[in-house]
C-alpha positions as CSV (number, residue, x, y, z in Angstrom):
1,M,-19.7,-32.2,24.0
2,K,-16.4,-32.5,25.8
3,N,-16.2,-28.8,26.4
4,E,-19.4,-29.1,28.4
5,F,-18.0,-31.7,30.8
6,T,-14.6,-30.3,31.7
7,L,-12.4,-32.3,34.0
8,G,-10.1,-31.9,37.0
9,I,-8.2,-34.6,38.8
10,E,-6.7,-34.6,42.3
11,E,-4.5,-37.4,43.6
12,E,-2.9,-38.0,47.0
13,Y,0.5,-39.7,47.1
14,M,2.3,-41.3,50.0
15,V,5.9,-40.2,50.7
16,V,8.1,-43.2,51.4
17,D,11.6,-43.9,52.7
18,P,13.2,-46.2,50.1
19,V,15.3,-48.0,52.7
20,T,12.7,-48.7,55.5
21,R,9.7,-48.4,53.1
22,E,7.9,-46.5,55.9
23,L,5.9,-43.4,55.4
24,T,8.0,-40.4,56.2
25,S,7.7,-36.7,56.7
26,H,9.3,-34.5,54.0
27,D,8.9,-31.3,55.9
28,Q,7.0,-29.9,52.9
29,K,10.2,-29.6,51.0
30,I,8.7,-31.6,48.0
31,V,5.7,-29.3,48.0
32,E,7.7,-26.1,48.2
33,A,10.0,-27.2,45.4
34,A,7.0,-28.4,43.2
35,Q,5.1,-25.2,43.7
36,K,8.0,-23.3,42.0
37,I,7.2,-25.5,38.9
38,H,3.4,-26.1,39.2
39,K,2.3,-23.3,41.5
40,D,-0.8,-24.3,43.5
41,Q,-1.2,-27.6,41.6
42,V,0.8,-29.3,44.4
43,K,-0.3,-28.9,48.0
44,A,0.4,-30.1,51.5
45,E,-2.1,-32.4,53.2
46,M,-2.9,-32.9,56.9
47,H,-0.2,-35.6,57.4
48,Q,3.3,-34.6,56.4
49,A,3.8,-37.9,54.6
50,V,1.2,-37.0,52.0
51,V,1.5,-34.8,48.9
52,E,-1.6,-33.8,47.0
53,V,-1.6,-32.8,43.3
54,G,-4.3,-31.4,41.1
55,T,-4.6,-30.7,37.4
56,G,-6.0,-27.5,36.0
57,I,-9.4,-27.4,34.2
58,C,-9.0,-29.9,31.3
59,T,-11.2,-30.1,28.2
60,D,-10.8,-33.9,27.9
61,T,-9.0,-37.0,29.3
62,T,-6.1,-36.5,26.9
63,Q,-5.2,-33.2,28.4
64,A,-5.9,-34.5,32.0
65,R,-3.6,-37.5,31.3
66,K,-0.8,-35.2,30.2
67,E,-1.1,-33.0,33.3
68,I,-1.4,-35.9,35.8
69,S,1.6,-37.6,34.2
70,Q,3.7,-34.4,34.5
71,L,2.6,-34.0,38.1
72,R,3.6,-37.6,39.1
73,Y,6.9,-37.1,37.3
74,T,7.7,-33.8,39.0
75,V,6.8,-34.9,42.5
76,S,8.7,-38.1,42.0
77,Q,11.8,-36.3,40.8
78,L,11.7,-33.8,43.7
79,A,11.1,-36.6,46.2
80,G,14.2,-38.4,44.7
81,E,16.3,-35.3,45.3
82,Q,15.3,-35.6,49.0
83,G,16.2,-39.3,49.0
84,L,12.5,-40.3,49.0
85,R,10.0,-42.0,46.8
86,I,6.3,-41.5,46.1
87,G,3.6,-44.2,45.9
88,A,-0.1,-44.3,44.8
89,S,-2.2,-46.5,47.0
90,G,-5.3,-46.0,49.2
91,T,-3.3,-46.9,52.3
92,H,0.3,-47.7,53.2
93,P,0.7,-51.5,53.8
94,F,2.3,-51.2,57.2
95,S,3.2,-47.8,58.6
96,H,1.3,-46.7,61.7
97,W,-0.4,-43.4,61.9
98,E,0.7,-42.7,65.4
99,K,4.3,-42.1,64.2
100,Q,3.3,-39.6,61.5
101,L,3.5,-35.8,61.9
102,I,0.6,-33.5,61.3
103,T,1.2,-30.5,59.1
104,E,1.2,-27.2,61.0
105,H,-1.7,-25.2,59.6
106,P,-4.7,-23.6,61.4
107,R,-7.2,-25.6,59.3
108,Y,-5.6,-29.0,60.2
109,S,-5.2,-28.0,63.8
110,E,-8.9,-27.2,63.9
111,I,-9.9,-30.5,62.3
112,V,-7.7,-32.5,64.7
113,N,-9.0,-30.5,67.7
114,E,-12.6,-31.3,66.7
115,L,-12.3,-34.9,65.4
116,Q,-9.4,-36.1,67.6
117,E,-8.3,-39.6,66.8
118,A,-10.6,-39.9,63.8
119,A,-8.5,-37.2,62.2
120,R,-5.1,-38.3,63.4
121,S,-5.6,-41.8,62.2
122,N,-7.0,-40.7,58.8
123,L,-3.8,-41.6,57.0
124,I,-5.4,-42.4,53.6
125,F,-4.9,-41.5,50.0
126,G,-7.7,-40.8,47.6
127,L,-8.6,-39.8,44.0
128,H,-11.0,-36.9,43.4
129,V,-12.4,-36.3,40.0
130,H,-14.3,-33.1,39.1
131,V,-16.7,-33.0,36.1
132,G,-17.8,-29.5,35.1
133,F,-21.5,-28.5,34.5
134,Q,-23.2,-25.5,32.9
135,S,-25.1,-24.8,36.2
136,R,-25.3,-26.0,39.8
137,E,-29.0,-26.8,39.2
138,L,-28.1,-29.3,36.6
139,A,-25.2,-30.6,38.7
140,V,-27.4,-31.5,41.6
141,H,-29.9,-33.3,39.3
142,I,-27.1,-35.5,37.8
143,A,-25.5,-36.0,41.2
144,N,-28.7,-37.6,42.5
145,Q,-28.8,-40.1,39.7
146,V,-25.1,-40.9,39.3
147,R,-25.0,-42.0,43.0
148,Y,-26.3,-45.5,41.9
149,F,-23.1,-46.1,39.9
150,L,-20.6,-45.0,42.5
151,P,-20.0,-48.6,43.9
152,H,-19.4,-50.0,40.4
153,V,-16.6,-47.5,39.7
154,F,-15.3,-47.7,43.3
155,A,-14.9,-51.5,42.9
156,L,-12.5,-50.9,40.0
157,S,-10.5,-48.4,42.1
158,T,-10.0,-50.6,45.2
159,N,-6.3,-50.3,46.1
160,S,-6.0,-50.6,49.9
161,P,-6.1,-54.1,51.2
162,F,-3.5,-53.7,54.0
163,W,-3.6,-51.5,57.1
164,E,-0.8,-51.4,59.8
165,S,0.8,-54.7,58.6
166,R,-2.5,-56.6,58.5
167,N,-4.3,-58.1,55.5
168,T,-7.7,-56.5,56.3
169,G,-9.8,-58.9,54.1
170,Y,-11.1,-55.8,52.4
171,K,-10.1,-54.7,48.9
172,S,-10.5,-51.1,50.1
173,F,-9.9,-50.6,53.8
174,R,-9.4,-46.8,53.1
175,T,-13.1,-46.3,53.0
176,K,-13.6,-48.0,56.4
177,I,-11.0,-45.6,57.9
178,F,-12.7,-42.6,56.4
179,D,-16.1,-43.7,57.7
180,K,-15.0,-42.4,61.2
181,F,-15.4,-38.9,59.9
182,P,-18.8,-37.1,60.0
183,R,-20.6,-36.3,56.8
184,T,-19.0,-39.0,54.7
185,G,-20.3,-41.8,52.5
186,I,-23.2,-41.8,50.0
187,P,-25.3,-38.6,50.3
188,D,-29.0,-38.3,50.4
189,I,-31.1,-37.1,47.4
190,F,-31.5,-33.3,47.1
191,N,-34.6,-32.1,45.2
192,S,-33.0,-28.9,44.0
193,I,-29.8,-26.8,44.4
194,E,-31.8,-24.6,46.9
195,D,-32.5,-27.8,48.9
196,Y,-28.8,-28.5,49.0
197,D,-27.8,-24.9,49.8
198,N,-30.3,-24.7,52.6
199,Y,-28.9,-27.9,54.1
200,V,-25.4,-26.3,54.1
201,K,-26.7,-23.0,55.5
202,L,-28.4,-24.9,58.4
203,L,-25.1,-26.7,59.2
204,I,-23.2,-23.5,59.2
205,K,-25.9,-21.7,61.3
206,T,-25.9,-24.4,63.9
207,N,-22.0,-24.5,64.1
208,C,-21.8,-28.1,62.7
209,I,-19.4,-26.7,60.0
210,D,-17.9,-23.4,59.1
211,N,-17.9,-24.0,55.4
212,A,-19.2,-26.6,52.9
213,K,-15.8,-28.1,52.3
214,K,-16.3,-30.0,55.6
215,I,-18.9,-32.1,53.8
216,W,-16.8,-35.1,52.8
217,W,-19.4,-37.2,50.9
218,D,-18.4,-39.7,48.2
219,I,-19.9,-37.3,45.7
220,R,-20.8,-33.7,46.2
221,V,-21.8,-30.6,44.2
222,H,-18.7,-28.6,44.9
223,P,-19.3,-25.6,47.1
224,F,-17.1,-23.2,45.1
225,F,-16.6,-24.7,41.6
226,Q,-19.4,-25.5,39.1
227,T,-18.6,-29.2,39.3
228,I,-19.6,-32.5,40.6
229,E,-16.8,-33.9,42.7
230,F,-16.4,-37.7,42.8
231,R,-14.5,-38.6,46.0
232,I,-15.2,-42.3,46.5
233,C,-12.1,-43.9,44.9
234,D,-8.9,-45.0,46.3
235,C,-5.8,-43.4,44.7
236,P,-5.1,-45.7,41.8
237,M,-1.6,-47.2,41.4
238,L,-1.4,-46.6,37.6
239,I,-2.0,-43.5,35.6
240,D,-3.9,-45.6,33.1
241,E,-6.3,-46.6,36.0
242,T,-6.8,-43.0,37.0
243,M,-7.7,-42.0,33.5
244,A,-10.1,-45.0,33.0
245,L,-12.0,-44.0,36.2
246,T,-12.0,-40.4,35.1
247,A,-13.4,-41.3,31.7
248,L,-16.1,-43.4,33.4
249,F,-17.2,-40.6,35.6
250,Q,-17.2,-38.1,32.7
251,S,-19.2,-40.5,30.5
252,L,-21.7,-41.2,33.2
253,C,-22.4,-37.5,33.6
254,A,-22.7,-37.0,29.9
255,K,-25.0,-40.0,29.4
256,L,-27.4,-38.9,32.2
257,Y,-27.4,-35.4,30.8
258,Q,-28.4,-36.8,27.4
259,L,-31.2,-38.7,29.0
260,R,-32.4,-35.5,30.6
261,L,-32.5,-33.8,27.3
262,R,-34.9,-36.5,26.1
263,N,-37.1,-36.1,29.2
264,M,-35.8,-39.4,30.6
265,S,-34.0,-40.0,33.8
266,F,-32.3,-42.8,35.7
267,I,-34.0,-44.0,38.9
268,N,-32.9,-42.2,42.1
269,Y,-32.2,-45.1,44.5
270,S,-32.1,-44.5,48.3
271,R,-28.8,-44.1,50.2
272,A,-29.6,-47.2,52.2
273,L,-29.7,-49.4,49.1
274,I,-26.6,-47.9,47.4
275,N,-24.7,-48.4,50.7
276,E,-25.3,-52.1,50.4
277,N,-23.3,-52.1,47.1
278,K,-20.7,-49.8,48.4
279,W,-20.0,-52.2,51.3
280,R,-19.7,-55.1,48.8
281,A,-17.4,-53.2,46.6
282,A,-15.1,-52.3,49.5
283,R,-15.0,-55.9,50.7
284,Y,-14.7,-57.8,47.4
285,G,-13.6,-55.3,44.8
286,I,-14.5,-56.6,41.3
287,D,-14.6,-60.2,42.5
288,G,-18.0,-60.1,44.3
289,N,-21.6,-59.6,43.4
290,L,-23.4,-56.3,43.5
291,I,-27.2,-55.9,43.7
292,D,-29.1,-54.9,40.6
293,F,-32.0,-53.1,42.3
294,G,-34.0,-53.0,39.1
295,K,-34.0,-56.8,38.8
296,E,-33.8,-57.2,42.6
297,M,-31.1,-59.8,42.4
298,E,-27.3,-60.2,42.9
299,V,-25.2,-59.9,39.7
300,N,-21.5,-60.5,39.2
301,C,-19.7,-57.2,39.6
302,R,-17.7,-57.6,36.4
303,N,-20.8,-58.2,34.4
304,L,-22.4,-55.0,35.9
305,I,-19.3,-53.0,34.9
306,L,-19.5,-54.4,31.4
307,E,-23.2,-53.3,31.3
308,L,-22.1,-49.9,32.6
309,L,-19.7,-49.6,29.7
310,D,-22.5,-50.4,27.3
311,F,-24.7,-47.9,29.0
312,V,-22.3,-45.0,28.3
313,D,-21.0,-46.2,25.0
314,D,-22.9,-43.7,22.8
315,V,-21.3,-40.6,24.4
316,V,-17.7,-41.9,24.7
317,D,-16.6,-40.9,21.2
318,D,-18.0,-37.4,21.5
319,L,-16.1,-36.9,24.7
320,G,-12.9,-38.2,23.1
321,C,-12.2,-40.7,25.9
322,R,-12.6,-44.0,24.0
323,E,-9.0,-45.1,24.6
324,D,-9.0,-44.2,28.3
325,I,-12.4,-45.9,29.0
326,N,-11.3,-49.1,27.1
327,Y,-8.6,-49.6,29.7
328,V,-11.4,-50.8,32.0
329,H,-11.2,-54.1,30.2
330,K,-7.6,-54.4,31.2
331,M,-8.5,-53.6,34.8
332,L,-11.0,-56.4,34.7
333,A,-8.4,-58.8,33.3
334,N,-5.4,-57.7,35.4
335,G,-7.2,-57.1,38.7
336,T,-7.5,-53.9,40.7
337,G,-4.6,-52.4,42.6
338,A,-5.7,-54.3,45.7
339,D,-5.6,-57.6,43.8
340,R,-2.1,-56.9,42.5
341,Q,-0.9,-55.9,46.0
342,L,-2.2,-59.1,47.5
343,A,-0.6,-61.2,44.7
344,V,2.8,-59.6,45.4
345,F,2.4,-60.4,49.1
346,E,1.3,-63.9,48.4
347,Q,4.4,-64.4,46.2
348,T,6.9,-62.7,48.5
349,G,5.5,-62.7,52.0
350,S,7.0,-59.3,52.3
351,L,5.0,-56.0,52.8
352,E,8.3,-54.2,51.9
353,S,8.1,-55.8,48.5
354,V,4.5,-54.6,48.2
355,V,5.7,-51.0,48.8
356,D,8.4,-51.4,46.2
357,F,5.8,-52.7,43.8
358,I,3.5,-49.7,44.5
359,T,6.3,-47.1,44.1
360,N,7.5,-48.7,40.8
361,Q,3.9,-48.9,39.3
362,T,3.2,-45.3,40.3
363,L,5.8,-44.0,37.8
364,I,4.7,-46.0,34.8
365,G,3.7,-43.5,32.2
366,A,4.9,-40.5,34.3
367,K,6.8,-38.0,32.1
368,Q,7.7,-34.3,31.8
């Protein structure tokens, strides 16, 4: 089964000055050096203090883990040669976006020109997970149903409690920053791939967008690849966390596909209802309650995540991701990245110590 649901992972890292702990421009030197090793698997982002990495097409989480570990290691080593460090977090705890340089590139200039401060202030770091499908028709069907589970997985990924030196009170403030962009958040239901493609064509025809990559939803049928792209998560601090979230997304897709083969399907809930759970996940992480819309009642988020693990359990071994998905139990026990950042700040009173914690955790398990 795993060959049917191939994987690709993209992570965005912050580039940090180890002395000031501030975000810093690396003049794309890290990217240029990394591309000599990993070619186009390492890319610049809109802000010069960001490095993006992406795996190739992976058959399973074991291969994806190996690639993401190598990418974290390479980027870290090359950053070290420039006297810099990398960190994996949804936001930087205290750096201000006004001080950060924009990468010179026509695409970024165009986005900044159109979106103005919403683009300039979009100094955030995410995780994108691609799951491959046999057809775009199948992908849009699964994407409709899997939307319901996005807040559950997002809650596990929360890793951005601080913004510009403030404890925001959110476990993921990154998502609130990104809300300023158009065409973000939970998408509507699309009845068919033609329905989705017609929506894209209308936006292009009316000069809302020039291509479908400017649709930045939390989940989308990718405009160019035969994948569903999950975009809702903060960039996780630990490789183990990235792989657990990846395994969850892959397992959900496989489970919903298995139901379809049996002429069964999960309920398609409305965007408005799913947004209630997304907000709760952003605010409270795994420590709050989400709404079980079937029961029409609040349920402890941790219990819902355990139910989610039970729901996908019968496809996990076929996918070969049992070890990775089991790490979810450790995430529930140890807290999310946001919980751990907040604990360090409570112990030290120092946001610089939080940055040190992030950069140290980022390299656990990273290797050539």
